[in-house]
C-alpha positions as CSV (number, residue, x, y, z in Angstrom):
1,M,22.2,58.2,78.8
2,L,19.0,57.7,80.7
3,E,19.7,60.8,82.8
4,L,19.9,62.9,79.6
5,V,16.6,61.6,78.3
6,V,14.9,62.4,81.6
7,Y,16.5,65.8,81.7
8,L,15.2,66.6,78.2
9,I,11.7,65.4,79.2
10,V,11.7,67.5,82.4
11,N,13.0,70.6,80.7
12,E,11.0,70.2,77.5
13,D,9.6,73.8,77.8
14,R,13.2,75.3,77.8
15,I,14.7,73.2,75.1
16,G,11.9,72.1,72.8
17,C,9.5,75.0,72.6
18,S,5.8,74.3,72.0
19,S,5.1,77.7,70.4
20,P,7.0,80.5,68.8
21,Q,6.1,82.9,71.6
22,T,7.6,80.5,74.2
23,C,10.8,80.2,72.2
24,K,11.0,84.0,71.9
25,E,10.7,84.3,75.7
26,I,13.2,81.6,76.6
27,C,16.0,82.1,74.0
28,G,15.1,85.1,71.9
29,N,14.5,83.1,68.7
30,E,11.0,82.3,67.4
31,A,12.1,79.3,65.4
32,S,13.6,77.0,68.1
33,C,15.9,76.9,71.1
34,T,18.0,74.1,69.8
35,D,21.1,76.3,69.8
36,I,21.0,76.5,73.6
37,A,20.1,72.8,74.2
38,Y,23.7,71.4,74.3
39,P,25.2,74.2,76.4
40,L,22.3,74.1,78.8
41,I,22.7,70.4,79.3
42,V,26.5,70.7,79.8
43,I,26.1,73.6,82.3
44,E,23.3,72.1,84.4
45,L,23.9,68.3,84.1
46,I,27.6,67.7,84.0
47,P,29.8,68.2,87.0
48,R,32.6,70.8,87.0
49,G,35.5,68.6,86.3
50,L,33.8,66.9,83.4
51,R,32.9,70.3,82.0
52,G,36.5,71.2,81.7
53,L,37.2,67.8,80.0
54,M,34.4,68.4,77.6
55,L,35.8,71.8,76.7
56,A,39.3,70.3,76.2
57,C,37.8,67.7,73.9
58,M,35.9,70.3,71.9
59,I,39.1,72.4,71.5
60,A,41.1,69.4,70.5
61,A,38.5,68.5,67.8
62,L,38.6,72.1,66.6
63,M,42.4,72.0,66.4
64,T,42.5,68.8,64.3
65,S,39.9,70.2,61.9
66,L,41.9,73.4,61.5
67,T,45.1,71.5,61.0
68,S,43.6,69.5,58.2
69,I,42.3,72.6,56.5
70,F,45.7,74.3,56.8
71,N,47.4,71.3,55.3
72,S,45.0,71.1,52.4
73,S,45.4,74.8,51.7
74,S,49.2,74.5,51.8
75,T,49.1,71.6,49.3
76,I,46.7,73.4,47.0
77,F,48.9,76.6,47.0
78,T,52.1,74.6,46.4
79,I,50.9,72.3,43.7
80,D,48.4,74.6,41.8
81,I,49.9,78.1,42.2
82,W,53.6,77.9,43.1
83,Q,54.5,75.3,40.4
84,R,52.9,77.5,37.7
85,F,55.3,80.3,38.5
86,R,58.3,78.1,39.2
87,A,57.9,75.1,36.9
88,R,61.4,73.8,37.6
89,A,61.1,74.1,41.4
90,L,63.0,71.4,43.3
91,Q,61.3,69.2,45.8
92,L,63.1,71.0,48.7
93,E,61.8,74.3,47.5
94,L,58.3,72.9,47.3
95,L,58.7,71.5,50.8
96,I,59.8,74.9,52.1
97,V,57.0,76.8,50.3
98,G,54.3,74.3,51.4
């Protein structure tokens, strides 16, 4: 954690811009360069093997989020839409549709 703080202090001009002109030169955005802060730290501070592990963790987190969204969408479709058209649908049919 201390290394991260030192890195942010040393590279303050690249991550935390002092003026809009500086930000425009570094990252192409006048507001701030916060969008490049995390990737910059990962690329320059973390060793290669841990970069791959970091990428795998981020993909796993994305997959779990997408899975929950798909599950919720399936439930909404089955309960709110399918049962309106097929009021007497059996539980097996709802399971297959969902």
